[in-house]
C-alpha positions in Angstrom: 2.0 12.9 11.6 -0.1 15.1 13.9 -3.4 13.7 12.8 -4.1 10.0 13.2 -6.3 8.6 10.5 -9.1 6.1 10.8 -9.6 3.9 7.8 -12.7 1.8 7.6 -13.0 -1.3 5.4 -16.6 -2.0 4.6 -16.9 -5.6 3.3 -13.7 -6.6 5.1 -15.1 -10.1 5.5 -14.4 -10.7 1.8 -11.1 -12.3 2.8 -9.0 -11.3 -0.2 -10.1 -7.7 -0.1 -9.7 -7.5 3.7 -6.3 -9.2 3.9 -4.9 -7.4 0.8 -5.9 -3.9 2.0 -4.6 -4.4 5.5 -1.4 -5.7 3.9 -1.0 -2.5 2.0 -1.7 -0.4 5.1 0.9 -2.4 7.1 3.4 -1.7 4.3 2.8 2.1 4.5 5.1 4.2 6.6 2.8 7.2 6.0 -0.1 5.4 7.8 1.8 4.5 11.0 -0.3 5.4 14.0 -3.6 5.0 12.2 -6.6 3.1 13.3 -8.0 0.5 10.9 -11.6 -0.7 11.5 -12.8 -3.9 9.8 -16.6 -4.0 9.2 -18.8 -6.6 7.7 -22.2 -8.2 8.4 -20.7 -11.7 8.3 -19.4 -12.1 11.8 -17.5 -15.4 11.2 -15.6 -14.1 8.2 -14.9 -10.8 9.9 -13.5 -12.7 12.9 -11.1 -14.6 10.6 -9.8 -11.5 8.9 -9.4 -9.8 12.3 -7.5 -12.8 13.6 -5.1 -12.8 10.7 -4.6 -9.0 10.8 -4.0 -9.0 14.5 -1.3 -11.7 14.1 0.4 -9.7 11.3 0.4 -6.5 13.2 1.8 -8.2 16.3 4.4 -10.0 14.4 5.8 -6.8 12.9 5.2 -4.9 16.2 3.5 -2.1 14.2 2.0 1.1 15.4 -1.5 0.4 14.1 -4.7 0.1 16.1 -7.1 -2.6 14.7 -10.8 -2.6 15.4 -13.5 -5.0 14.2 -17.3 -4.6 14.4 -20.5 -5.6 12.6 -22.1 -2.3 13.8 -21.6 0.1 10.8 -22.4 3.3 12.8 -19.8 2.4 15.3 -17.3 1.6 12.6 -17.8 5.0 11.0 -17.2 7.1 14.1 -14.3 9.5 13.5 -13.5 7.8 10.1 -11.4 9.8 7.7 -11.3 7.3 4.9 -13.8 4.5 4.0 -13.0 1.8 1.5 -16.1 -0.1 0.3 -16.2 -3.5 -1.4 -19.6 -5.0 -0.6 -21.7 -7.4 -2.6 -25.2 -8.8 -1.8 -24.4 -12.4 -0.9 -24.1 -15.1 -2.1 -22.2 -13.3 -4.8 -21.9 -16.1 -7.4 -25.4 -17.3 -6.9 -26.7 -13.9 -8.0 -24.2 -13.6 -10.8 -25.4 -17.0 -12.2 -29.1 -15.9 -12.0 -28.3 -12.5 -13.5 -26.7 -14.3 -16.5 -29.0 -17.4 -16.8 -32.5 -16.0 -16.5 -32.1 -13.4 -19.3 -30.7 -16.2 -21.5 -33.7 -18.3 -20.7 -35.7 -15.6 -22.5 -33.4 -15.4 -25.5 -31.3 -12.5 -24.4 -27.7 -12.6 -25.6 -25.9 -10.6 -22.9 -22.3 -11.6 -22.8 -21.7 -11.2 -19.1 -24.4 -9.6 -17.0 -22.5 -8.0 -14.1 -22.4 -4.3 -15.1 -24.6 -4.0 -18.2 -27.4 -5.9 -19.9 -30.4 -7.2 -17.9 -28.1 -8.8 -15.4 -26.4 -5.4 -14.8 -29.8 -3.8 -14.2 -30.8 -6.2 -11.4 -27.3 -6.2 -9.9 -27.7 -2.4 -9.7 -31.2 -2.7 -8.2 -29.8 -5.0 -5.5 -26.5 -3.4 -4.5 -26.9 0.3 -5.0 -29.5 0.9 -2.2 -27.3 -0.6 0.5 -24.3 1.4 -0.7 -26.5 4.6 -0.6 -27.4 3.6 3.0 -23.7 3.5 3.8 -23.2 6.9 2.2 -26.1 8.3 4.2 -24.5 7.2 7.4 -21.2 8.7 6.3 -22.9 12.1 5.7 -24.3 12.0 9.3 -21.4 10.5 11.2 -18.2 11.5 9.4 -19.2 13.9 6.6 -15.7 15.0 5.8 -14.5 11.4 5.2 -13.3 10.3 1.8 -15.1 7.3 0.3 -13.4 4.9 -2.0 -15.6 2.4 -3.9 -14.5 -1.0 -5.4 -18.0 -2.5 -5.8 -19.7 -3.1 -9.2 -21.5 -1.9 -11.2 -19.0 0.8 -10.7 -20.3 3.6 -13.0 -23.9 3.2 -11.8 -22.9 3.1 -8.1 -20.8 6.2 -8.5 -23.5 8.1 -10.5 -26.0 7.3 -7.8 -23.7 8.6 -5.1 -23.0 11.8 -7.1 -26.7 12.5 -7.5 -27.9 11.6 -4.0 -24.9 12.9 -2.0 -23.3 15.6 -4.1 -21.1 16.9 -1.3 -19.6 13.5 -0.5 -16.0 13.2 -1.6 -15.5 9.9 -3.4 -13.7 8.0 -6.1 -14.3 4.7 -7.8 -11.4 2.3 -8.4 -11.0 -0.5 -10.9 -7.8 -2.4 -12.0 -8.8 -2.9 -15.6 -6.4 -0.4 -17.2 -3.5 -0.9 -14.8 -3.8 -4.6 -15.4 -3.8 -4.3 -19.2 -0.9 -1.9 -19.7 1.7 -4.5 -19.8 0.3 -5.8 -23.1 1.2 -2.5 -24.8 4.8 -2.8 -23.6 5.0 -6.4 -25.0 3.4 -5.5 -28.3 5.7 -2.5 -28.9 8.8 -4.2 -27.5 9.7 -1.4 -25.1 9.5 -0.9 -21.3 6.4 0.5 -19.8 8.5 3.3 -18.4 9.1 4.4 -22.0 5.4 4.7 -22.8 3.2 7.7 -22.0 -0.5 6.8 -22.1 -3.9 8.3 -21.6 -7.0 6.1 -21.3 -10.6 6.5 -20.4 -14.3 6.3 -21.1 -16.7 4.5 -18.8 -15.8 1.8 -16.3 -15.3 -1.5 -18.2 -16.1 0.5 -21.3 -13.0 2.5 -22.0 -10.2 2.6 -24.6 -6.6 3.6 -24.8 -6.8 7.1 -26.2 -3.1 8.1 -26.6 0.2 6.3 -26.5 3.6 7.6 -27.4 7.3 6.6 -27.0 8.9 8.9 -24.5 12.5 8.5 -25.8 11.5 9.2 -29.4 8.7 11.7 -28.5 6.7 9.8 -31.2 3.1 8.6 -31.5 3.1 4.8 -30.9 -0.5 4.2 -31.9 0.2 3.5 -35.6 2.6 0.7 -34.7 0.2 -0.6 -32.0 -2.6 -0.7 -34.5 -0.5 -2.9 -36.8 0.9 -5.3 -34.2 -1.9 -5.6 -31.6 -4.3 -7.9 -33.4 -1.8 -10.7 -33.9 -0.5 -10.4 -30.4 -3.9 -10.3 -28.8 -5.3 -13.2 -30.9 -2.7 -15.5 -29.4 -3.8 -14.7 -25.8 -7.5 -15.9 -26.1 -8.3 -18.5 -23.5 -8.7 -18.6 -19.7 -8.6 -15.0 -18.2 -8.6 -13.5 -21.7 -11.4 -12.7 -24.1 -9.9 -10.4 -26.7 -11.8 -11.0 -29.9 -14.0 -8.0 -29.3 -11.0 -5.8 -28.4 -9.5 -6.7 -31.8 -12.7 -5.9 -33.6 -13.1 -2.6 -31.9 -9.5 -1.7 -32.7 -9.9 -2.6 -36.3 -13.2 -0.8 -36.8 -13.0 2.1 -34.5 -9.2 2.6 -34.3 -8.8 2.4 -30.5 -8.1 -0.6 -28.3 -10.3 -1.4 -25.3 -8.3 -2.1 -22.1 -10.5 -4.7 -20.6 -9.6 -8.4 -21.1 -12.4 -10.2 -19.4 -15.6 -9.7 -21.5 -16.9 -6.7 -19.7 -16.6 -4.3 -22.7 -19.2 -6.4 -24.5 -21.8 -6.0 -21.7 -22.7 -2.7 -23.3 -22.9 -3.6 -27.0 -25.8 -5.3 -28.9 -23.5 -7.2 -31.3 -21.0 -8.3 -28.7 -22.3 -11.9 -28.7 -21.5 -12.1 -32.4 -18.1 -10.6 -32.3 -16.9 -11.5 -28.9 -15.7 -14.9 -27.7 -18.8 -16.0 -25.9 -17.4 -19.4 -25.0 -14.2 -17.8 -23.7 -16.3 -15.4 -21.6 -18.1 -18.2 -19.9 -14.8 -20.1 -19.5 -13.3 -17.0 -17.8 -16.3 -16.6 -15.5 -16.5 -20.3 -14.5 -12.8 -20.5 -13.8 -12.7 -17.2 -12.0 -15.6 -18.4 -9.8 -14.0 -21.8 -9.0 -10.6 -20.2 -8.2 -12.2 -17.4 -6.0 -14.2 -19.9 -4.0 -11.3 -22.3 -3.7 -8.9 -19.5 -2.5 -11.5 -18.3 0.0 -11.8 -21.8 1.6 -8.0 -22.2 1.6 -7.6 -18.8 3.4 -10.1 -19.8 6.0 -8.3 -23.1 6.7 -4.9 -21.4 7.0 -6.2 -18.7 9.4 -7.9 -21.3 11.6 -4.6 -23.1 11.8 -2.8 -20.0 13.1 -1.1 -19.1 9.8 -3.0 -16.0 9.1 -0.2 -13.5 9.5 1.6 -14.7 6.3 -1.6 -14.1 4.3 -1.7 -10.4 5.1 0.2 -9.1 2.0 0.0 -5.9 0.0 -2.3 -6.0 -2.9 -1.9 -4.2 -6.2 -5.0 -2.0 -5.8 -4.6 1.8 -5.7 -6.7 2.7 -2.6 -3.8 3.0 -0.2 -1.5 4.9 -2.6 -4.3 7.4 -3.1 -4.9 7.8 0.6 -1.1 8.4 1.0 -1.2 10.9 -1.9 -4.1 12.9 -0.2 -2.3 12.9 3.1 1.1 14.0 1.7 -0.3 16.3 -1.0 1.7 14.3 -3.5 0.3 15.7 -6.7 1.0 12.3 -8.4 -1.0 11.0 -11.3 -3.3 8.0 -11.0 -3.8 6.3 -14.4 -7.4 5.3 -14.0 -10.1 6.4 -11.6 -13.9 7.0 -11.7 -15.0 10.6 -11.1 -17.9 12.9 -12.0 -17.5 14.2 -15.6 -16.5 17.8 -14.9 -15.7 18.6 -18.5 -13.3 15.6 -18.5 -14.8 14.1 -21.6 -16.5 17.0 -23.4 -18.8 15.1 -25.8 -20.4 13.0 -23.0 -23.0 14.2 -20.5 -21.8 16.1 -17.5 -24.2 14.2 -15.3 -22.1 11.1 -15.6 -19.2 9.4 -13.9 -16.3 8.7 -16.3 -13.1 6.7 -16.0 -10.0 8.9 -16.5 -6.6 9.7 -15.2 -6.4 12.1 -12.2 -4.0 14.1 -10.0 -4.0 13.3 -6.3 -3.4 16.0 -3.7 -4.7 17.2 -0.4 -8.0 18.3 -1.9 -8.7 14.7 -3.2 -8.6 13.8 -6.9 -8.9 16.0 -9.9 -9.7 14.4 -13.2 -7.3 15.1 -16.1 -9.3 16.5 -19.0 -9.4 14.1 -22.0 -11.3 16.4 -24.3 -13.5 15.1 -27.1 -13.9 11.3 -27.2 -13.6 9.5 -30.6 -17.0 10.1 -32.2 -18.0 6.5 -33.0 -17.1 5.3 -29.6 -18.7 8.3 -27.9 -22.0 7.3 -29.6 -21.7 3.8 -28.0 -20.9 5.4 -24.6 -23.8 7.9 -24.8 -26.3 5.0 -25.2 -24.9 3.5 -22.0 -25.0 6.9 -20.3 -28.8 7.0 -21.1 -29.2 3.5 -19.6 -27.3 4.5 -16.5 -29.4 7.7 -16.2 -32.6 5.7 -16.1 -31.2 2.9 -13.8 -30.1 5.4 -11.2 -33.4 7.4 -11.5 -35.4 4.1 -11.0 -33.4 3.4 -7.8 -33.7 6.9 -6.4 -37.4 7.1 -7.2 -38.1 3.4 -6.4 -39.9 3.1 -9.7 -40.7 -0.2 -11.4 -41.9 1.7 -14.5 -38.5 3.6 -14.9 -36.6 0.4 -14.3 -38.4 -1.3 -17.1 -37.7 1.6 -19.4 -34.0 1.2 -18.5 -34.3 -2.4 -19.6 -36.0 -1.6 -22.9 -33.2 0.9 -23.6 -30.5 -1.6 -23.0 -28.8 -2.5 -26.4 -29.1 -6.3 -25.7 -32.9 -6.2 -25.7 -34.6 -7.1 -29.0 -37.9 -8.6 -28.0 -40.4 -6.7 -25.8 -42.6 -9.6 -24.9 -39.7 -11.7 -23.8 -38.3 -8.7 -22.0 -41.5 -8.3 -20.0 -41.5 -11.9 -18.9 -37.8 -11.8 -18.0 -38.3 -8.6 -16.0 -41.2 -10.1 -14.0 -39.3 -13.3 -13.2 -36.2 -11.3 -12.2 -38.3 -9.1 -10.0 -39.8 -12.1 -8.3 -36.5 -13.8 -7.4 -35.1 -10.4 -6.2 -38.2 -9.4 -4.2 -36.4 -9.6 -0.9 -33.5 -7.5 -2.1 -34.9 -4.7 -4.2 -37.4 -1.9 -3.4 -39.3 -0.7 -6.5 -43.0 -0.5 -7.1 
């Protein structure tokens, strides 16, 4: 390949992200000869990831150049692709506060990462530093392609779209790819025999179409009959599917999230969702993530880091390969500006949809009109996202509070005001609104 790529991993000190992404790059014939730059503000974690990756590259004698720096501007020089996965640390401390403080004031948000009061303050913390990254990109490597994994996905991507409209970007989430195997099991047929289209908003999407390829027949009628019984048996750790079943039964379409996120955007989710299951999922996920992180650190320090550098199942590297090779392949689920992709949702919105990948980037596949009842739920969330992003771009406390009042989980204005002020106080070193 004539042109050598430079791929920058921002947030590479998050060990699983850094090691998995490098593992996928190492596994790519197309990316041979590339430079990979690891960037993080946590020097100690960054050094550990760099050590493991150096060992893996040397072990395989690969034609890859590895760089590592805490200087973002240095990292971005000559970058052609940037993959972002940052959080404001400590991640789980903030998640606990985002969930717990609203509940102290009677709020019934089911999760609090992407929607609800927790999602508002998560957005206020994490979107400004991501916009700073994007500003550097526009100055240092304006033609680079930006791939975002950070949450709240829809709000981050909408903020990027509005503030940096010329920046080429996509948001990636593994919810739909991770859920598809359920449809194969429910219908008793291989995934390869199912043609599917899904979309909506990130963590708030449904399977829109499904058909048997061999029979050229709509599979949704059979899915509607069989899915509730199958899904009800899966509730427990890593699964919270009561709400999925209810949405399927009442709206006719099945959500493709299995970890409580869909309920973040619905006022009655705490009634119909498995609240206990949602907290079990979160607490177990937190414990496992922290445990794995410590285990990875110990193994790298013992010189066993090379074996930890394995390909992950995320889609960033296949998308980069597709852009470089003009593959024209279809990605099942990405987040892109709503360029008439879903016609009954606002255009000034980022939607989750399938897309075609080629040398120009990603082009969303048009899904047409969304089911009307579900579109109404999504339009409410679109209005919330609109105000959240406007509050951040204008640094406006007044607009941020309006966004909170618009959130469907808010049912008491006095308690909302007290909650808002307390959340502002504990976030005062991390957010900039007035």
